[in-house]
C-alpha positions in Angstrom: 67.7 64.1 142.3 71.5 63.9 141.0 71.2 64.0 137.5 68.8 67.6 138.0 71.1 68.5 139.9 73.9 67.6 137.1 72.1 69.1 134.4 71.6 72.1 136.4 75.5 72.8 136.5 76.2 71.7 133.0 73.8 74.4 132.2 75.0 76.5 134.0 78.9 75.9 132.8 77.4 76.1 129.2 76.1 80.1 130.3 79.5 80.5 131.9 81.6 79.8 128.9 79.7 80.6 125.9 80.9 84.2 125.9 84.4 83.5 126.4 86.7 84.3 123.6 90.3 82.2 123.5 93.2 84.8 123.8 94.4 85.9 121.2 98.1 86.9 120.5 98.8 90.7 121.3 99.6 93.3 119.3 103.1 94.1 121.0 104.1 90.1 120.3 102.5 90.3 116.5 105.3 93.1 116.0 108.1 92.0 118.1 108.2 88.7 116.1 107.9 90.4 112.6 110.4 93.1 113.4 112.6 90.0 114.9 112.4 87.8 112.1 113.0 90.5 109.6 116.3 91.9 111.5 117.4 88.6 111.2 116.7 88.1 107.6 114.2 85.1 107.7 111.2 84.0 106.5 108.4 82.6 108.3 109.3 79.6 106.6 112.9 79.2 107.7 112.0 80.6 110.7 109.4 78.1 111.6 111.9 75.2 110.7 114.4 76.2 113.2 112.0 76.1 116.0 110.7 72.8 114.7 106.9 74.1 113.4 104.8 74.3 110.7 105.2 77.4 108.7 101.4 78.0 109.2 102.3 78.2 113.0 104.4 81.6 112.3 102.0 83.0 109.9 99.2 82.2 112.7 101.2 84.6 115.8 102.2 87.2 112.9 98.7 87.8 112.0 97.6 87.4 115.3 95.4 84.3 114.9 97.4 82.1 117.3 96.1 81.0 120.5 99.6 81.9 122.1 101.5 78.9 123.7 104.4 80.0 126.1 106.2 76.9 124.9 106.3 78.3 121.2 106.8 81.9 122.8 109.8 80.5 124.2 111.4 78.8 121.2 110.7 82.1 118.7 112.7 83.8 121.6 115.7 81.3 121.8 115.8 81.1 117.5 115.5 85.1 117.2 117.6 85.6 120.1 114.7 88.2 121.4 112.5 89.0 124.1 109.4 88.8 123.1 107.4 88.6 126.1 106.8 91.6 128.3 108.6 91.7 131.6 106.9 90.0 134.6 
């Protein structure tokens, strides 16, 4: 009986998670990062170096492909001296 309920729960979980997509970087955040970076006259690579991340991370954030990470967003805010996250 235990194994059948486990497989039932597993199937239920599969069905629930099937349709979910990861959050992507919102358009406002992409634009805010790009705008702040351009204001500071930094390249994506220079910004990445400032926050100790790979340039690819900055590219993903600016293209909207990244999954938002609050730690990285916090580092970006400090490096760029700009508030990127909306008013909570």
